[in-house]
FIKOLZA-1660 file (N, C-alpha, C; in steps of 0.1 Angstrom, whole numbers, plus 5000, padded with zeros to 4 digits):
% residues 121
   i   px   py   pz ch aa at
   1 5970 7156 8214  A  M  N
   1 5974 7150 8201  A  M CA
   1 5977 7162 8192  A  M  C
   2 5985 7158 8182  A  T  N
   2 5989 7168 8172  A  T CA
   2 5988 7162 8158  A  T  C
   3 5982 7169 8149  A  L  N
   3 5981 7165 8135  A  L CA
   3 5994 7169 8129  A  L  C
   4 6003 7159 8126  A  D  N
   4 6016 7161 8120  A  D CA
   4 6015 7162 8105  A  D  C
   5 6007 7154 8099  A  E  N
   5 6005 7154 8084  A  E CA
   5 5990 7150 8082  A  E  C
   6 5984 7157 8072  A  G  N
   6 5970 7154 8070  A  G CA
   6 5966 7156 8055  A  G  C
   7 5958 7146 8051  A  G  N
   7 5952 7147 8038  A  G CA
   7 5939 7156 8040  A  G  C
   8 5929 7152 8034  A  S  N
   8 5916 7159 8036  A  S CA
   8 5907 7150 8044  A  S  C
   9 5897 7156 8050  A  A  N
   9 5887 7149 8058  A  A CA
   9 5893 7141 8069  A  A  C
  10 5902 7147 8077  A  V  N
  10 5909 7140 8088  A  V CA
  10 5900 7140 8100  A  V  C
  11 5900 7129 8107  A  Q  N
  11 5893 7127 8120  A  Q CA
  11 5902 7121 8130  A  Q  C
  12 5904 7126 8141  A  A  N
  12 5912 7120 8152  A  A CA
  12 5902 7117 8163  A  A  C
  13 5902 7104 8168  A  T  N
  13 5892 7100 8178  A  T CA
  13 5898 7092 8189  A  T  C
  14 5890 7093 8200  A  V  N
  14 5893 7085 8212  A  V CA
  14 5881 7075 8213  A  V  C
  15 5884 7062 8216  A  V  N
  15 5874 7052 8216  A  V CA
  15 5872 7046 8230  A  V  C
  16 5860 7043 8234  A  C  N
  16 5858 7037 8247  A  C CA
  16 5847 7026 8245  A  C  C
  17 5847 7017 8255  A  R  N
  17 5838 7005 8255  A  R CA
  17 5837 6997 8242  A  R  C
  18 5849 6995 8237  A  G  N
  18 5850 6987 8225  A  G CA
  18 5847 6972 8228  A  G  C
  19 5837 6967 8222  A  V  N
  19 5833 6953 8225  A  V CA
  19 5841 6943 8216  A  V  C
  20 5843 6947 8203  A  D  N
  20 5850 6939 8194  A  D CA
  20 5854 6948 8182  A  D  C
  21 5857 6943 8171  A  A  N
  21 5862 6951 8160  A  A CA
  21 5850 6959 8153  A  A  C
  22 5838 6957 8158  A  F  N
  22 5827 6963 8151  A  F CA
  22 5818 6971 8160  A  F  C
  23 5820 6972 8173  A  T  N
  23 5811 6979 8183  A  T CA
  23 5819 6987 8193  A  T  C
  24 5816 7000 8194  A  W  N
  24 5822 7009 8203  A  W CA
  24 5816 7023 8203  A  W  C
  25 5820 7032 8212  A  Y  N
  25 5817 7046 8212  A  Y CA
  25 5830 7053 8208  A  Y  C
  26 5829 7064 8200  A  E  N
  26 5841 7072 8197  A  E CA
  26 5837 7087 8198  A  E  C
  27 5847 7095 8201  A  A  N
  27 5845 7109 8201  A  A CA
  27 5858 7116 8196  A  A  C
  28 5856 7127 8189  A  G  N
  28 5868 7133 8183  A  G CA
  28 5865 7146 8176  A  G  C
  29 5875 7150 8168  A  V  N
  29 5874 7163 8161  A  V CA
  29 5879 7160 8147  A  V  C
  30 5874 7169 8138  A  S  N
  30 5877 7167 8123  A  S CA
  30 5883 7180 8118  A  S  C
  31 5889 7178 8106  A  S  N
  31 5896 7189 8099  A  S CA
  31 5886 7199 8094  A  S  C
  32 5873 7196 8094  A  D  N
  32 5863 7206 8090  A  D CA
  32 5856 7213 8101  A  D  C
  33 5862 7211 8114  A  G  N
  33 5857 7219 8125  A  G CA
  33 5845 7213 8132  A  G  C
  34 5843 7200 8132  A  V  N
  34 5832 7194 8138  A  V CA
  34 5837 7185 8150  A  V  C
  35 5832 7187 8162  A  A  N
  35 5835 7177 8173  A  A CA
  35 5823 7168 8173  A  A  C
  36 5825 7155 8176  A  F  N
  36 5814 7146 8175  A  F CA
  36 5815 7134 8185  A  F  C
  37 5804 7128 8188  A  I  N
  37 5803 7116 8196  A  I CA
  37 5795 7106 8188  A  I  C
  38 5801 7095 8185  A  D  N
  38 5794 7085 8176  A  D CA
  38 5793 7071 8184  A  D  C
  39 5783 7064 8180  A  Q  N
  39 5782 7050 8184  A  Q CA
  39 5783 7041 8171  A  Q  C
  40 5793 7032 8171  A  V  N
  40 5795 7023 8160  A  V CA
  40 5790 7009 8163  A  V  C
  41 5782 7004 8155  A  R  N
  41 5777 6990 8156  A  R CA
  41 5778 6984 8142  A  R  C
  42 5786 6974 8141  A  D  N
  42 5788 6967 8127  A  D CA
  42 5793 6978 8118  A  D  C
  43 5786 6980 8106  A  S  N
  43 5790 6990 8097  A  S CA
  43 5782 7003 8098  A  S  C
  44 5773 7003 8109  A  D  N
  44 5765 7015 8111  A  D CA
  44 5771 7025 8121  A  D  C
  45 5772 7037 8117  A  V  N
  45 5777 7048 8126  A  V CA
  45 5766 7057 8129  A  V  C
  46 5762 7058 8142  A  T  N
  46 5752 7067 8146  A  T CA
  46 5758 7079 8153  A  T  C
  47 5755 7091 8148  A  T  N
  47 5761 7103 8155  A  T CA
  47 5751 7106 8166  A  T  C
  48 5757 7107 8178  A  L  N
  48 5749 7110 8190  A  L CA
  48 5749 7124 8194  A  L  C
  49 5760 7131 8190  A  A  N
  49 5761 7146 8193  A  A CA
  49 5772 7152 8184  A  A  C
  50 5770 7164 8181  A  T  N
  50 5780 7172 8173  A  T CA
  50 5780 7186 8178  A  T  C
  51 5791 7193 8176  A  A  N
  51 5793 7207 8179  A  A CA
  51 5803 7213 8170  A  A  C
  52 5802 7226 8167  A  D  N
  52 5812 7233 8159  A  D CA
  52 5824 7236 8168  A  D  C
  53 5836 7234 8163  A  T  N
  53 5848 7237 8170  A  T CA
  53 5859 7241 8161  A  T  C
  54 5870 7244 8166  A  E  N
  54 5881 7248 8158  A  E CA
  54 5886 7236 8149  A  E  C
  55 5888 7238 8137  A  P  N
  55 5892 7227 8128  A  P CA
  55 5906 7222 8132  A  P  C
  56 5907 7209 8130  A  L  N
  56 5920 7202 8132  A  L CA
  56 5929 7206 8121  A  L  C
  57 5941 7212 8123  A  T  N
  57 5949 7216 8112  A  T CA
  57 5964 7211 8115  A  T  C
  58 5972 7210 8104  A  V  N
  58 5985 7205 8106  A  V CA
  58 5993 7214 8115  A  V  C
  59 6000 7208 8125  A  G  N
  59 6008 7215 8134  A  G CA
  59 6001 7219 8147  A  G  C
  60 5988 7217 8147  A  Q  N
  60 5980 7222 8158  A  Q CA
  60 5978 7210 8169  A  Q  C
  61 5979 7214 8181  A  S  N
  61 5978 7204 8192  A  S CA
  61 5964 7207 8199  A  S  C
  62 5958 7196 8203  A  M  N
  62 5945 7196 8210  A  M CA
  62 5946 7185 8221  A  M  C
  63 5939 7188 8232  A  R  N
  63 5938 7177 8242  A  R CA
  63 5923 7173 8242  A  R  C
  64 5922 7160 8238  A  L  N
  64 5908 7154 8238  A  L CA
  64 5906 7146 8250  A  L  C
  65 5894 7147 8256  A  E  N
  65 5890 7139 8268  A  E CA
  65 5876 7133 8265  A  E  C
  66 5875 7120 8266  A  L  N
  66 5863 7113 8264  A  L CA
  66 5859 7107 8277  A  L  C
  67 5847 7110 8282  A  T  N
  67 5842 7103 8295  A  T CA
  67 5831 7094 8291  A  T  C
  68 5832 7082 8296  A  C  N
  68 5821 7071 8294  A  C CA
  68 5817 7066 8308  A  C  C
  69 5805 7070 8312  A  E  N
  69 5800 7066 8326  A  E CA
  69 5787 7060 8325  A  E  C
  70 5784 7051 8334  A  G  N
  70 5771 7044 8335  A  G CA
  70 5768 7034 8324  A  G  C
  71 5757 7028 8326  A  V  N
  71 5752 7018 8316  A  V CA
  71 5738 7021 8312  A  V  C
  72 5729 7023 8321  A  R  N
  72 5715 7025 8318  A  R CA
  72 5711 7038 8325  A  R  C
  73 5713 7049 8320  A  P  N
  73 5719 7052 8307  A  P CA
  73 5734 7053 8307  A  P  C
  74 5740 7052 8296  A  A  N
  74 5755 7054 8294  A  A CA
  74 5756 7069 8291  A  A  C
  75 5764 7077 8298  A  T  N
  75 5766 7091 8295  A  T CA
  75 5780 7093 8290  A  T  C
  76 5780 7100 8278  A  L  N
  76 5793 7102 8271  A  L CA
  76 5795 7117 8270  A  L  C
  77 5808 7121 8272  A  G  N
  77 5811 7135 8271  A  G CA
  77 5824 7137 8264  A  G  C
  78 5826 7148 8256  A  L  N
  78 5838 7151 8249  A  L CA
  78 5842 7165 8253  A  L  C
  79 5854 7166 8258  A  A  N
  79 5860 7179 8261  A  A CA
  79 5873 7181 8252  A  A  C
  80 5874 7193 8247  A  I  N
  80 5886 7197 8239  A  I CA
  80 5893 7208 8247  A  I  C
  81 5906 7206 8250  A  D  N
  81 5914 7215 8258  A  D CA
  81 5907 7220 8270  A  D  C
  82 5901 7210 8277  A  G  N
  82 5894 7213 8290  A  G CA
  82 5880 7219 8289  A  G  C
  83 5875 7221 8277  A  R  N
  83 5862 7227 8276  A  R CA
  83 5852 7217 8270  A  R  C
  84 5842 7215 8278  A  S  N
  84 5831 7205 8273  A  S CA
  84 5825 7210 8261  A  S  C
  85 5825 7202 8250  A  V  N
  85 5819 7206 8237  A  V CA
  85 5807 7197 8233  A  V  C
  86 5806 7185 8238  A  A  N
  86 5795 7177 8234  A  A CA
  86 5792 7166 8245  A  A  C
  87 5779 7163 8246  A  E  N
  87 5774 7153 8255  A  E CA
  87 5763 7145 8249  A  E  C
  88 5763 7132 8253  A  A  N
  88 5752 7123 8247  A  A CA
  88 5749 7113 8258  A  A  C
  89 5737 7107 8256  A  S  N
  89 5732 7097 8265  A  S CA
  89 5726 7085 8257  A  S  C
  90 5730 7073 8261  A  V  N
  90 5725 7061 8254  A  V CA
  90 5717 7053 8265  A  V  C
  91 5703 7052 8263  A  P  N
  91 5695 7046 8273  A  P CA
  91 5699 7032 8278  A  P  C
  92 5704 7024 8269  A  N  N
  92 5708 7010 8272  A  N CA
  92 5722 7008 8266  A  N  C
  93 5732 7014 8273  A  G  N
  93 5745 7015 8268  A  G CA
  93 5754 7003 8269  A  G  C
  94 5765 7004 8263  A  L  N
  94 5776 6993 8264  A  L CA
  94 5782 6994 8278  A  L  C
  95 5784 6983 8285  A  A  N
  95 5789 6983 8298  A  A CA
  95 5804 6983 8300  A  A  C
  96 5811 6975 8292  A  L  N
  96 5825 6974 8293  A  L CA
  96 5831 6973 8280  A  L  C
  97 5845 6974 8279  A  G  N
  97 5852 6972 8267  A  G CA
  97 5865 6979 8267  A  G  C
  98 5872 6978 8256  A  F  N
  98 5885 6984 8254  A  F CA
  98 5885 6999 8251  A  F  C
  99 5896 7005 8253  A  V  N
  99 5898 7019 8249  A  V CA
  99 5908 7019 8237  A  V  C
 100 5908 7030 8230  A  G  N
 100 5917 7031 8218  A  G CA
 100 5918 7045 8213  A  G  C
 101 5926 7046 8203  A  L  N
 101 5928 7058 8195  A  L CA
 101 5927 7055 8180  A  L  C
 102 5921 7064 8173  A  A  N
 102 5919 7061 8159  A  A CA
 102 5921 7074 8150  A  A  C
 103 5925 7072 8138  A  V  N
 103 5926 7083 8128  A  V CA
 103 5920 7078 8115  A  V  C
 104 5913 7087 8109  A  S  N
 104 5908 7084 8095  A  S CA
 104 5910 7096 8087  A  S  C
 105 5911 7094 8074  A  A  N
 105 5913 7105 8065  A  A CA
 105 5911 7100 8050  A  A  C
 106 5908 7110 8042  A  D  N
 106 5909 7107 8027  A  D CA
 106 5923 7109 8023  A  D  C
 107 5931 7099 8022  A  G  N
 107 5945 7100 8020  A  G CA
 107 5953 7098 8033  A  G  C
 108 5966 7100 8032  A  A  N
 108 5974 7098 8044  A  A CA
 108 5972 7108 8055  A  A  C
 109 5974 7104 8067  A  A  N
 109 5974 7114 8078  A  A CA
 109 5982 7108 8090  A  A  C
 110 5989 7116 8097  A  I  N
 110 5997 7112 8108  A  I CA
 110 5993 7121 8120  A  I  C
 111 5988 7114 8131  A  V  N
 111 5984 7121 8143  A  V CA
 111 5993 7116 8154  A  V  C
 112 5999 7125 8162  A  D  N
 112 6008 7121 8173  A  D CA
 112 5999 7122 8186  A  D  C
 113 5996 7111 8192  A  F  N
 113 5989 7110 8204  A  F CA
 113 5999 7109 8215  A  F  C
 114 6000 7119 8224  A  T  N
 114 6010 7119 8235  A  T CA
 114 6002 7120 8248  A  T  C
 115 6009 7116 8259  A  D  N
 115 6003 7117 8273  A  D CA
 115 5989 7111 8274  A  D  C
 116 5988 7099 8270  A  V  N
 116 5975 7092 8270  A  V CA
 116 5973 7087 8285  A  V  C
 117 5961 7090 8290  A  V  N
 117 5958 7086 8304  A  V CA
 117 5944 7079 8303  A  V  C
 118 5943 7068 8309  A  V  N
 118 5931 7060 8310  A  V CA
 118 5928 7059 8325  A  V  C
 119 5916 7063 8329  A  R  N
 119 5912 7062 8343  A  R CA
 119 5899 7054 8344  A  R  C
 120 5897 7047 8355  A  R  N
 120 5885 7041 8358  A  R CA
 120 5881 7046 8372  A  R  C
 121 5869 7053 8373  A  P  N
 121 5865 7059 8386  A  P CA
 121 5862 7048 8396  A  P  C
% end
């Protein structure tokens, strides 16, 4: 993915095991140099893991990889450009759901997601 245009506080994320419009796991990177794995349930966002990383900046490309394995526990991992940066475990995790891509920012932001691959082991 590449940040083509960005306001402030940009986050680019990959989503897995989305149950509905209110429940999923997400992992990504922000313009302030934080890689993260979150669990979203309703309006509550629980950060499961964070790590310092290179900030997402305009014109920069990164390859994000989110792994979601197992259920009890669910094991989540985030790699950036092939390097593992964060891992988390949820004792009684979500079993199934949709995958997706998301961008958030204070103001406008455009992120170009290319070469999206979804695998099920």
